[in-house]
PyMOL Python script that loads the backbone (N, CA, C, O; Angstrom):
from pymol import cmd

cmd.read_pdbstr("""\
ATOM      1  N   MET A   1       0.854  -1.191   0.000  1.00  0.00           N
ATOM      2  CA  MET A   1       0.000   0.000   0.000  1.00  0.00           C
ATOM      3  C   MET A   1       0.889   1.239   0.000  1.00  0.00           C
ATOM      4  O   MET A   1       1.870   1.295   0.741  1.00  0.00           O
ATOM      5  N   ASP A   2       0.564   2.210  -0.804  1.00  0.00           N
ATOM      6  CA  ASP A   2       1.338   3.439  -0.931  1.00  0.00           C
ATOM      7  C   ASP A   2       1.364   4.225   0.379  1.00  0.00           C
ATOM      8  O   ASP A   2       2.359   4.893   0.661  1.00  0.00           O
ATOM      9  N   GLY A   3       0.339   4.169   1.161  1.00  0.00           N
ATOM     10  CA  GLY A   3       0.231   4.973   2.365  1.00  0.00           C
ATOM     11  C   GLY A   3       0.735   4.293   3.627  1.00  0.00           C
ATOM     12  O   GLY A   3       0.386   4.710   4.732  1.00  0.00           O
ATOM     13  N   HIS A   4       1.556   3.244   3.484  1.00  0.00           N
ATOM     14  CA  HIS A   4       2.040   2.515   4.652  1.00  0.00           C
ATOM     15  C   HIS A   4       2.729   3.443   5.651  1.00  0.00           C
ATOM     16  O   HIS A   4       2.512   3.315   6.856  1.00  0.00           O
ATOM     17  N   GLU A   5       3.548   4.365   5.177  1.00  0.00           N
ATOM     18  CA  GLU A   5       4.237   5.298   6.070  1.00  0.00           C
ATOM     19  C   GLU A   5       3.241   6.108   6.897  1.00  0.00           C
ATOM     20  O   GLU A   5       3.474   6.367   8.078  1.00  0.00           O
ATOM     21  N   LEU A   6       2.150   6.501   6.286  1.00  0.00           N
ATOM     22  CA  LEU A   6       1.132   7.276   7.005  1.00  0.00           C
ATOM     23  C   LEU A   6       0.425   6.410   8.043  1.00  0.00           C
ATOM     24  O   LEU A   6       0.231   6.838   9.180  1.00  0.00           O
ATOM     25  N   THR A   7       0.041   5.204   7.660  1.00  0.00           N
ATOM     26  CA  THR A   7      -0.720   4.358   8.589  1.00  0.00           C
ATOM     27  C   THR A   7       0.113   3.904   9.778  1.00  0.00           C
ATOM     28  O   THR A   7      -0.428   3.736  10.871  1.00  0.00           O
ATOM     29  N   VAL A   8       1.419   3.700   9.596  1.00  0.00           N
ATOM     30  CA  VAL A   8       2.237   3.289  10.744  1.00  0.00           C
ATOM     31  C   VAL A   8       2.542   4.465  11.665  1.00  0.00           C
ATOM     32  O   VAL A   8       3.021   4.268  12.782  1.00  0.00           O
ATOM     33  N   ASN A   9       2.271   5.676  11.210  1.00  0.00           N
ATOM     34  CA  ASN A   9       2.506   6.867  12.022  1.00  0.00           C
ATOM     35  C   ASN A   9       1.207   7.545  12.450  1.00  0.00           C
ATOM     36  O   ASN A   9       1.193   8.754  12.685  1.00  0.00           O
ATOM     37  N   LEU A  10       0.131   6.795  12.552  1.00  0.00           N
ATOM     38  CA  LEU A  10      -1.167   7.360  12.948  1.00  0.00           C
ATOM     39  C   LEU A  10      -1.078   8.101  14.276  1.00  0.00           C
ATOM     40  O   LEU A  10      -1.732   9.127  14.459  1.00  0.00           O
ATOM     41  N   VAL A  11      -0.283   7.593  15.196  1.00  0.00           N
ATOM     42  CA  VAL A  11      -0.174   8.214  16.518  1.00  0.00           C
ATOM     43  C   VAL A  11       0.376   9.635  16.421  1.00  0.00           C
ATOM     44  O   VAL A  11       0.134  10.453  17.309  1.00  0.00           O
ATOM     45  N   LYS A  12       1.111   9.936  15.355  1.00  0.00           N
ATOM     46  CA  LYS A  12       1.696  11.269  15.175  1.00  0.00           C
ATOM     47  C   LYS A  12       0.734  12.262  14.530  1.00  0.00           C
ATOM     48  O   LYS A  12       0.996  13.464  14.524  1.00  0.00           O
ATOM     49  N   MET A  13      -0.372  11.768  13.990  1.00  0.00           N
ATOM     50  CA  MET A  13      -1.308  12.666  13.310  1.00  0.00           C
ATOM     51  C   MET A  13      -1.927  13.646  14.296  1.00  0.00           C
ATOM     52  O   MET A  13      -2.335  13.274  15.396  1.00  0.00           O
ATOM     53  N   HIS A  14      -1.989  14.894  13.883  1.00  0.00           N
ATOM     54  CA  HIS A  14      -2.566  15.961  14.703  1.00  0.00           C
ATOM     55  C   HIS A  14      -3.038  17.065  13.751  1.00  0.00           C
ATOM     56  O   HIS A  14      -2.851  16.978  12.537  1.00  0.00           O
ATOM     57  N   THR A  15      -3.638  18.078  14.313  1.00  0.00           N
ATOM     58  CA  THR A  15      -4.021  19.234  13.515  1.00  0.00           C
ATOM     59  C   THR A  15      -3.888  20.494  14.360  1.00  0.00           C
ATOM     60  O   THR A  15      -3.665  20.436  15.569  1.00  0.00           O
ATOM     61  N   THR A  16      -4.030  21.606  13.705  1.00  0.00           N
ATOM     62  CA  THR A  16      -3.967  22.904  14.388  1.00  0.00           C
ATOM     63  C   THR A  16      -5.388  23.372  14.698  1.00  0.00           C
ATOM     64  O   THR A  16      -6.362  22.751  14.272  1.00  0.00           O
ATOM     65  N   GLU A  17      -5.493  24.452  15.429  1.00  0.00           N
ATOM     66  CA  GLU A  17      -6.814  25.028  15.707  1.00  0.00           C
ATOM     67  C   GLU A  17      -7.500  25.448  14.410  1.00  0.00           C
ATOM     68  O   GLU A  17      -8.697  25.218  14.236  1.00  0.00           O
ATOM     69  N   LEU A  18      -6.739  26.065  13.498  1.00  0.00           N
ATOM     70  CA  LEU A  18      -7.324  26.447  12.205  1.00  0.00           C
ATOM     71  C   LEU A  18      -7.715  25.220  11.397  1.00  0.00           C
ATOM     72  O   LEU A  18      -8.729  25.232  10.700  1.00  0.00           O
ATOM     73  N   GLY A  19      -6.919  24.163  11.487  1.00  0.00           N
ATOM     74  CA  GLY A  19      -7.260  22.916  10.804  1.00  0.00           C
ATOM     75  C   GLY A  19      -8.569  22.351  11.323  1.00  0.00           C
ATOM     76  O   GLY A  19      -9.403  21.893  10.542  1.00  0.00           O
ATOM     77  N   MET A  20      -8.754  22.381  12.641  1.00  0.00           N
ATOM     78  CA  MET A  20     -10.007  21.895  13.226  1.00  0.00           C
ATOM     79  C   MET A  20     -11.191  22.709  12.726  1.00  0.00           C
ATOM     80  O   MET A  20     -12.251  22.162  12.418  1.00  0.00           O
ATOM     81  N   GLN A  21     -11.000  24.016  12.649  1.00  0.00           N
ATOM     82  CA  GLN A  21     -12.081  24.872  12.154  1.00  0.00           C
ATOM     83  C   GLN A  21     -12.416  24.541  10.697  1.00  0.00           C
ATOM     84  O   GLN A  21     -13.590  24.485  10.332  1.00  0.00           O
ATOM     85  N   ARG A  22     -11.397  24.322   9.864  1.00  0.00           N
ATOM     86  CA  ARG A  22     -11.628  23.977   8.453  1.00  0.00           C
ATOM     87  C   ARG A  22     -12.370  22.654   8.324  1.00  0.00           C
ATOM     88  O   ARG A  22     -13.329  22.535   7.562  1.00  0.00           O
ATOM     89  N   ILE A  23     -11.907  21.653   9.089  1.00  0.00           N
ATOM     90  CA  ILE A  23     -12.556  20.334   9.025  1.00  0.00           C
ATOM     91  C   ILE A  23     -14.008  20.443   9.465  1.00  0.00           C
ATOM     92  O   ILE A  23     -14.900  19.904   8.810  1.00  0.00           O
ATOM     93  N   GLN A  24     -14.247  21.137  10.571  1.00  0.00           N
ATOM     94  CA  GLN A  24     -15.606  21.295  11.081  1.00  0.00           C
ATOM     95  C   GLN A  24     -16.495  21.998  10.061  1.00  0.00           C
ATOM     96  O   GLN A  24     -17.633  21.586   9.832  1.00  0.00           O
ATOM     97  N   ARG A  25     -15.975  23.057   9.451  1.00  0.00           N
ATOM     98  CA  ARG A  25     -16.748  23.813   8.463  1.00  0.00           C
ATOM     99  C   ARG A  25     -17.038  22.966   7.220  1.00  0.00           C
ATOM    100  O   ARG A  25     -18.150  22.989   6.693  1.00  0.00           O
ATOM    101  N   ASN A  26     -16.042  22.226   6.761  1.00  0.00           N
ATOM    102  CA  ASN A  26     -16.199  21.444   5.526  1.00  0.00           C
ATOM    103  C   ASN A  26     -17.058  20.198   5.700  1.00  0.00           C
ATOM    104  O   ASN A  26     -17.769  19.800   4.778  1.00  0.00           O
ATOM    105  N   MET A  27     -16.995  19.579   6.883  1.00  0.00           N
ATOM    106  CA  MET A  27     -17.667  18.292   7.071  1.00  0.00           C
ATOM    107  C   MET A  27     -18.888  18.352   7.981  1.00  0.00           C
ATOM    108  O   MET A  27     -19.702  17.429   7.965  1.00  0.00           O
ATOM    109  N   ASP A  28     -19.040  19.410   8.772  1.00  0.00           N
ATOM    110  CA  ASP A  28     -20.181  19.567   9.674  1.00  0.00           C
ATOM    111  C   ASP A  28     -20.414  18.297  10.505  1.00  0.00           C
ATOM    112  O   ASP A  28     -21.471  17.671  10.430  1.00  0.00           O
ATOM    113  N   LEU A  29     -19.406  17.940  11.291  1.00  0.00           N
ATOM    114  CA  LEU A  29     -19.437  16.685  12.042  1.00  0.00           C
ATOM    115  C   LEU A  29     -19.985  16.807  13.452  1.00  0.00           C
ATOM    116  O   LEU A  29     -20.145  15.798  14.138  1.00  0.00           O
ATOM    117  N   GLY A  30     -20.269  17.997  13.889  1.00  0.00           N
ATOM    118  CA  GLY A  30     -20.758  18.160  15.257  1.00  0.00           C
ATOM    119  C   GLY A  30     -19.601  18.195  16.236  1.00  0.00           C
ATOM    120  O   GLY A  30     -18.452  18.402  15.847  1.00  0.00           O
ATOM    121  N   ASP A  31     -19.908  17.993  17.498  1.00  0.00           N
ATOM    122  CA  ASP A  31     -18.920  18.099  18.565  1.00  0.00           C
ATOM    123  C   ASP A  31     -18.264  16.743  18.816  1.00  0.00           C
ATOM    124  O   ASP A  31     -18.640  16.024  19.741  1.00  0.00           O
ATOM    125  N   ILE A  32     -17.266  16.398  17.972  1.00  0.00           N
ATOM    126  CA  ILE A  32     -16.549  15.134  18.118  1.00  0.00           C
ATOM    127  C   ILE A  32     -15.049  15.422  18.108  1.00  0.00           C
ATOM    128  O   ILE A  32     -14.620  16.538  17.814  1.00  0.00           O
ATOM    129  N   ASP A  33     -14.265  14.403  18.431  1.00  0.00           N
ATOM    130  CA  ASP A  33     -12.811  14.493  18.351  1.00  0.00           C
ATOM    131  C   ASP A  33     -12.428  14.326  16.876  1.00  0.00           C
ATOM    132  O   ASP A  33     -12.408  13.212  16.352  1.00  0.00           O
ATOM    133  N   LEU A  34     -12.130  15.434  16.227  1.00  0.00           N
ATOM    134  CA  LEU A  34     -11.880  15.417  14.783  1.00  0.00           C
ATOM    135  C   LEU A  34     -10.611  14.662  14.415  1.00  0.00           C
ATOM    136  O   LEU A  34     -10.565  14.005  13.375  1.00  0.00           O
ATOM    137  N   VAL A  35      -9.592  14.745  15.245  1.00  0.00           N
ATOM    138  CA  VAL A  35      -8.356  14.013  14.969  1.00  0.00           C
ATOM    139  C   VAL A  35      -8.608  12.506  15.055  1.00  0.00           C
ATOM    140  O   VAL A  35      -8.154  11.752  14.194  1.00  0.00           O
ATOM    141  N   ALA A  36      -9.320  12.071  16.071  1.00  0.00           N
ATOM    142  CA  ALA A  36      -9.650  10.646  16.200  1.00  0.00           C
ATOM    143  C   ALA A  36     -10.497  10.184  15.015  1.00  0.00           C
ATOM    144  O   ALA A  36     -10.299   9.081  14.506  1.00  0.00           O
ATOM    145  N   TRP A  37     -11.426  11.010  14.581  1.00  0.00           N
ATOM    146  CA  TRP A  37     -12.266  10.682  13.424  1.00  0.00           C
ATOM    147  C   TRP A  37     -11.399  10.494  12.173  1.00  0.00           C
ATOM    148  O   TRP A  37     -11.588   9.542  11.415  1.00  0.00           O
ATOM    149  N   CYS A  38     -10.451  11.407  11.967  1.00  0.00           N
ATOM    150  CA  CYS A  38      -9.558  11.310  10.805  1.00  0.00           C
ATOM    151  C   CYS A  38      -8.677  10.070  10.893  1.00  0.00           C
ATOM    152  O   CYS A  38      -8.496   9.369   9.897  1.00  0.00           O
ATOM    153  N   LYS A  39      -8.127   9.793  12.072  1.00  0.00           N
ATOM    154  CA  LYS A  39      -7.281   8.614  12.255  1.00  0.00           C
ATOM    155  C   LYS A  39      -8.059   7.340  11.936  1.00  0.00           C
ATOM    156  O   LYS A  39      -7.535   6.422  11.306  1.00  0.00           O
ATOM    157  N   HIS A  40      -9.303   7.297  12.375  1.00  0.00           N
ATOM    158  CA  HIS A  40     -10.148   6.131  12.093  1.00  0.00           C
ATOM    159  C   HIS A  40     -10.352   5.956  10.593  1.00  0.00           C
ATOM    160  O   HIS A  40     -10.254   4.843  10.075  1.00  0.00           O
ATOM    161  N   LYS A  41     -10.634   7.048   9.899  1.00  0.00           N
ATOM    162  CA  LYS A  41     -10.830   6.986   8.440  1.00  0.00           C
ATOM    163  C   LYS A  41      -9.564   6.493   7.746  1.00  0.00           C
ATOM    164  O   LYS A  41      -9.630   5.658   6.843  1.00  0.00           O
ATOM    165  N   VAL A  42      -8.405   7.014   8.172  1.00  0.00           N
ATOM    166  CA  VAL A  42      -7.128   6.617   7.563  1.00  0.00           C
ATOM    167  C   VAL A  42      -6.868   5.128   7.805  1.00  0.00           C
ATOM    168  O   VAL A  42      -6.396   4.426   6.911  1.00  0.00           O
ATOM    169  N   SER A  43      -7.172   4.655   8.999  1.00  0.00           N
ATOM    170  CA  SER A  43      -6.895   3.255   9.335  1.00  0.00           C
ATOM    171  C   SER A  43      -7.797   2.277   8.586  1.00  0.00           C
ATOM    172  O   SER A  43      -7.469   1.096   8.475  1.00  0.00           O
ATOM    173  N   LYS A  44      -8.917   2.749   8.078  1.00  0.00           N
ATOM    174  CA  LYS A  44      -9.894   1.872   7.429  1.00  0.00           C
ATOM    175  C   LYS A  44      -9.862   1.906   5.903  1.00  0.00           C
ATOM    176  O   LYS A  44     -10.717   1.293   5.263  1.00  0.00           O
ATOM    177  N   THR A  45      -8.897   2.606   5.304  1.00  0.00           N
ATOM    178  CA  THR A  45      -8.860   2.675   3.846  1.00  0.00           C
ATOM    179  C   THR A  45      -7.509   2.227   3.312  1.00  0.00           C
ATOM    180  O   THR A  45      -6.493   2.322   4.001  1.00  0.00           O
ATOM    181  N   ASP A  46      -7.509   1.745   2.095  1.00  0.00           N
ATOM    182  CA  ASP A  46      -6.276   1.395   1.386  1.00  0.00           C
ATOM    183  C   ASP A  46      -5.981   2.405   0.295  1.00  0.00           C
ATOM    184  O   ASP A  46      -4.990   2.278  -0.424  1.00  0.00           O
ATOM    185  N   ASN A  47      -6.834   3.403   0.170  1.00  0.00           N
ATOM    186  CA  ASN A  47      -6.699   4.373  -0.914  1.00  0.00           C
ATOM    187  C   ASN A  47      -5.980   5.622  -0.402  1.00  0.00           C
ATOM    188  O   ASN A  47      -6.606   6.643  -0.118  1.00  0.00           O
ATOM    189  N   VAL A  48      -4.653   5.517  -0.293  1.00  0.00           N
ATOM    190  CA  VAL A  48      -3.810   6.604   0.204  1.00  0.00           C
ATOM    191  C   VAL A  48      -2.743   6.882  -0.848  1.00  0.00           C
ATOM    192  O   VAL A  48      -2.051   5.971  -1.303  1.00  0.00           O
ATOM    193  N   VAL A  49      -2.621   8.153  -1.228  1.00  0.00           N
ATOM    194  CA  VAL A  49      -1.679   8.535  -2.284  1.00  0.00           C
ATOM    195  C   VAL A  49      -0.832   9.694  -1.779  1.00  0.00           C
ATOM    196  O   VAL A  49      -1.340  10.638  -1.173  1.00  0.00           O
ATOM    197  N   ARG A  50       0.470   9.605  -2.042  1.00  0.00           N
ATOM    198  CA  ARG A  50       1.330  10.744  -1.721  1.00  0.00           C
ATOM    199  C   ARG A  50       1.622  11.509  -3.000  1.00  0.00           C
ATOM    200  O   ARG A  50       2.086  10.946  -3.992  1.00  0.00           O
ATOM    201  N   ARG A  51       1.340  12.812  -2.953  1.00  0.00           N
ATOM    202  CA  ARG A  51       1.660  13.716  -4.068  1.00  0.00           C
ATOM    203  C   ARG A  51       2.420  14.888  -3.473  1.00  0.00           C
ATOM    204  O   ARG A  51       1.861  15.693  -2.729  1.00  0.00           O
ATOM    205  N   GLY A  52       3.700  14.974  -3.810  1.00  0.00           N
ATOM    206  CA  GLY A  52       4.518  16.059  -3.289  1.00  0.00           C
ATOM    207  C   GLY A  52       4.657  15.967  -1.788  1.00  0.00           C
ATOM    208  O   GLY A  52       5.056  14.935  -1.247  1.00  0.00           O
ATOM    209  N   LYS A  53       4.325  17.051  -1.123  1.00  0.00           N
ATOM    210  CA  LYS A  53       4.515  17.119   0.328  1.00  0.00           C
ATOM    211  C   LYS A  53       3.314  16.640   1.133  1.00  0.00           C
ATOM    212  O   LYS A  53       3.337  16.709   2.362  1.00  0.00           O
ATOM    213  N   ASN A  54       2.267  16.156   0.471  1.00  0.00           N
ATOM    214  CA  ASN A  54       1.042  15.764   1.180  1.00  0.00           C
ATOM    215  C   ASN A  54       0.610  14.339   0.869  1.00  0.00           C
ATOM    216  O   ASN A  54       0.872  13.804  -0.209  1.00  0.00           O
ATOM    217  N   TRP A  55      -0.057  13.746   1.845  1.00  0.00           N
ATOM    218  CA  TRP A  55      -0.793  12.500   1.659  1.00  0.00           C
ATOM    219  C   TRP A  55      -2.248  12.868   1.386  1.00  0.00           C
ATOM    220  O   TRP A  55      -2.779  13.802   1.986  1.00  0.00           O
ATOM    221  N   TYR A  56      -2.888  12.135   0.483  1.00  0.00           N
ATOM    222  CA  TYR A  56      -4.311  12.300   0.213  1.00  0.00           C
ATOM    223  C   TYR A  56      -4.983  10.964   0.505  1.00  0.00           C
ATOM    224  O   TYR A  56      -4.691   9.953  -0.134  1.00  0.00           O
ATOM    225  N   VAL A  57      -5.877  10.975   1.468  1.00  0.00           N
ATOM    226  CA  VAL A  57      -6.559   9.773   1.915  1.00  0.00           C
ATOM    227  C   VAL A  57      -7.989   9.826   1.406  1.00  0.00           C
ATOM    228  O   VAL A  57      -8.749  10.728   1.758  1.00  0.00           O
ATOM    229  N   TYR A  58      -8.353   8.851   0.572  1.00  0.00           N
ATOM    230  CA  TYR A  58      -9.700   8.765   0.022  1.00  0.00           C
ATOM    231  C   TYR A  58     -10.456   7.720   0.835  1.00  0.00           C
ATOM    232  O   TYR A  58     -10.243   6.518   0.675  1.00  0.00           O
ATOM    233  N   ALA A  59     -11.340   8.194   1.706  1.00  0.00           N
ATOM    234  CA  ALA A  59     -12.052   7.306   2.619  1.00  0.00           C
ATOM    235  C   ALA A  59     -13.534   7.642   2.609  1.00  0.00           C
ATOM    236  O   ALA A  59     -13.926   8.788   2.828  1.00  0.00           O
ATOM    237  N   ASP A  60     -14.348   6.634   2.353  1.00  0.00           N
ATOM    238  CA  ASP A  60     -15.797   6.806   2.317  1.00  0.00           C
ATOM    239  C   ASP A  60     -16.169   7.993   1.424  1.00  0.00           C
ATOM    240  O   ASP A  60     -15.949   7.956   0.213  1.00  0.00           O
ATOM    241  N   ASP A  61     -16.723   9.027   2.017  1.00  0.00           N
ATOM    242  CA  ASP A  61     -17.213  10.158   1.235  1.00  0.00           C
ATOM    243  C   ASP A  61     -16.328  11.394   1.385  1.00  0.00           C
ATOM    244  O   ASP A  61     -16.788  12.512   1.153  1.00  0.00           O
ATOM    245  N   CYS A  62     -15.050  11.205   1.774  1.00  0.00           N
ATOM    246  CA  CYS A  62     -14.211  12.374   2.009  1.00  0.00           C
ATOM    247  C   CYS A  62     -12.773  12.163   1.538  1.00  0.00           C
ATOM    248  O   CYS A  62     -12.332  11.040   1.294  1.00  0.00           O
ATOM    249  N   ILE A  63     -12.067  13.273   1.421  1.00  0.00           N
ATOM    250  CA  ILE A  63     -10.645  13.277   1.119  1.00  0.00           C
ATOM    251  C   ILE A  63      -9.945  14.015   2.247  1.00  0.00           C
ATOM    252  O   ILE A  63     -10.238  15.180   2.513  1.00  0.00           O
ATOM    253  N   ILE A  64      -9.014  13.327   2.912  1.00  0.00           N
ATOM    254  CA  ILE A  64      -8.265  13.902   4.024  1.00  0.00           C
ATOM    255  C   ILE A  64      -6.881  14.256   3.504  1.00  0.00           C
ATOM    256  O   ILE A  64      -6.205  13.409   2.919  1.00  0.00           O
ATOM    257  N   THR A  65      -6.451  15.496   3.709  1.00  0.00           N
ATOM    258  CA  THR A  65      -5.127  15.950   3.288  1.00  0.00           C
ATOM    259  C   THR A  65      -4.237  16.057   4.517  1.00  0.00           C
ATOM    260  O   THR A  65      -4.562  16.753   5.479  1.00  0.00           O
ATOM    261  N   VAL A  66      -3.095  15.345   4.469  1.00  0.00           N
ATOM    262  CA  VAL A  66      -2.173  15.297   5.603  1.00  0.00           C
ATOM    263  C   VAL A  66      -0.775  15.662   5.113  1.00  0.00           C
ATOM    264  O   VAL A  66      -0.308  15.131   4.105  1.00  0.00           O
ATOM    265  N   ASN A  67      -0.110  16.566   5.825  1.00  0.00           N
ATOM    266  CA  ASN A  67       1.259  16.916   5.492  1.00  0.00           C
ATOM    267  C   ASN A  67       2.152  15.704   5.741  1.00  0.00           C
ATOM    268  O   ASN A  67       2.074  15.081   6.801  1.00  0.00           O
ATOM    269  N   ALA A  68       3.004  15.365   4.764  1.00  0.00           N
ATOM    270  CA  ALA A  68       3.794  14.141   4.831  1.00  0.00           C
ATOM    271  C   ALA A  68       4.950  14.214   5.819  1.00  0.00           C
ATOM    272  O   ALA A  68       5.347  13.185   6.367  1.00  0.00           O
ATOM    273  N   SER A  69       5.494  15.382   6.058  1.00  0.00           N
ATOM    274  CA  SER A  69       6.655  15.449   6.942  1.00  0.00           C
ATOM    275  C   SER A  69       6.274  15.566   8.411  1.00  0.00           C
ATOM    276  O   SER A  69       6.955  15.002   9.268  1.00  0.00           O
ATOM    277  N   GLY A  70       5.207  16.283   8.718  1.00  0.00           N
ATOM    278  CA  GLY A  70       4.823  16.489  10.112  1.00  0.00           C
ATOM    279  C   GLY A  70       3.579  15.760  10.545  1.00  0.00           C
ATOM    280  O   GLY A  70       3.204  15.815  11.716  1.00  0.00           O
ATOM    281  N   PHE A  71       2.920  15.064   9.606  1.00  0.00           N
ATOM    282  CA  PHE A  71       1.677  14.331   9.868  1.00  0.00           C
ATOM    283  C   PHE A  71       0.575  15.241  10.410  1.00  0.00           C
ATOM    284  O   PHE A  71      -0.241  14.822  11.229  1.00  0.00           O
ATOM    285  N   THR A  72       0.563  16.496   9.940  1.00  0.00           N
ATOM    286  CA  THR A  72      -0.467  17.454  10.320  1.00  0.00           C
ATOM    287  C   THR A  72      -1.645  17.322   9.371  1.00  0.00           C
ATOM    288  O   THR A  72      -1.472  17.387   8.154  1.00  0.00           O
ATOM    289  N   ILE A  73      -2.837  17.137   9.914  1.00  0.00           N
ATOM    290  CA  ILE A  73      -4.052  17.084   9.101  1.00  0.00           C
ATOM    291  C   ILE A  73      -4.333  18.518   8.659  1.00  0.00           C
ATOM    292  O   ILE A  73      -4.578  19.396   9.487  1.00  0.00           O
ATOM    293  N   ILE A  74      -4.296  18.743   7.361  1.00  0.00           N
ATOM    294  CA  ILE A  74      -4.480  20.092   6.829  1.00  0.00           C
ATOM    295  C   ILE A  74      -5.955  20.411   6.667  1.00  0.00           C
ATOM    296  O   ILE A  74      -6.433  21.454   7.113  1.00  0.00           O
ATOM    297  N   THR A  75      -6.671  19.494   6.019  1.00  0.00           N
ATOM    298  CA  THR A  75      -8.099  19.712   5.803  1.00  0.00           C
ATOM    299  C   THR A  75      -8.774  18.409   5.413  1.00  0.00           C
ATOM    300  O   THR A  75      -8.108  17.417   5.115  1.00  0.00           O
ATOM    301  N   VAL A  76     -10.087  18.418   5.419  1.00  0.00           N
ATOM    302  CA  VAL A  76     -10.916  17.319   4.944  1.00  0.00           C
ATOM    303  C   VAL A  76     -12.003  17.917   4.087  1.00  0.00           C
ATOM    304  O   VAL A  76     -12.641  18.896   4.474  1.00  0.00           O
ATOM    305  N   HIS A  77     -12.220  17.330   2.917  1.00  0.00           N
ATOM    306  CA  HIS A  77     -13.275  17.782   2.011  1.00  0.00           C
ATOM    307  C   HIS A  77     -14.176  16.620   1.675  1.00  0.00           C
ATOM    308  O   HIS A  77     -13.752  15.465   1.675  1.00  0.00           O
ATOM    309  N   LYS A  78     -15.423  16.936   1.391  1.00  0.00           N
ATOM    310  CA  LYS A  78     -16.329  15.916   0.887  1.00  0.00           C
ATOM    311  C   LYS A  78     -15.895  15.538  -0.516  1.00  0.00           C
ATOM    312  O   LYS A  78     -15.557  16.405  -1.323  1.00  0.00           O
ATOM    313  N   ASN A  79     -15.903  14.260  -0.806  1.00  0.00           N
ATOM    314  CA  ASN A  79     -15.546  13.750  -2.120  1.00  0.00           C
ATOM    315  C   ASN A  79     -16.776  13.796  -3.014  1.00  0.00           C
ATOM    316  O   ASN A  79     -17.742  13.061  -2.806  1.00  0.00           O
ATOM    317  N   LYS A  80     -16.722  14.667  -4.006  1.00  0.00           N
ATOM    318  CA  LYS A  80     -17.910  14.886  -4.850  1.00  0.00           C
ATOM    319  C   LYS A  80     -17.882  14.027  -6.079  1.00  0.00           C
ATOM    320  O   LYS A  80     -18.802  14.086  -6.895  1.00  0.00           O
TER     321      LYS A  80
END
""", "prot")
cmd.dss("prot")
cmd.show_as("cartoon", "prot")
cmd.util.cbc("prot")
cmd.orient("prot")
């Protein structure tokens, strides 16, 4: 799997306050642990692609963008 490096480093995944705001705005998930939600999505998919400095995780109905060097969740968008 292309995203093996990302999945073995799930514990390092985190986001910033602005990242949380972007994810909440884009996905309207309510009051949940957004980082845990993203980690769960990443752990359940095999569709992970690295392009340049970011990982793109295609899971269910969303695309999660994660910085490859720091494992920072940048944003999540609905997959249209």
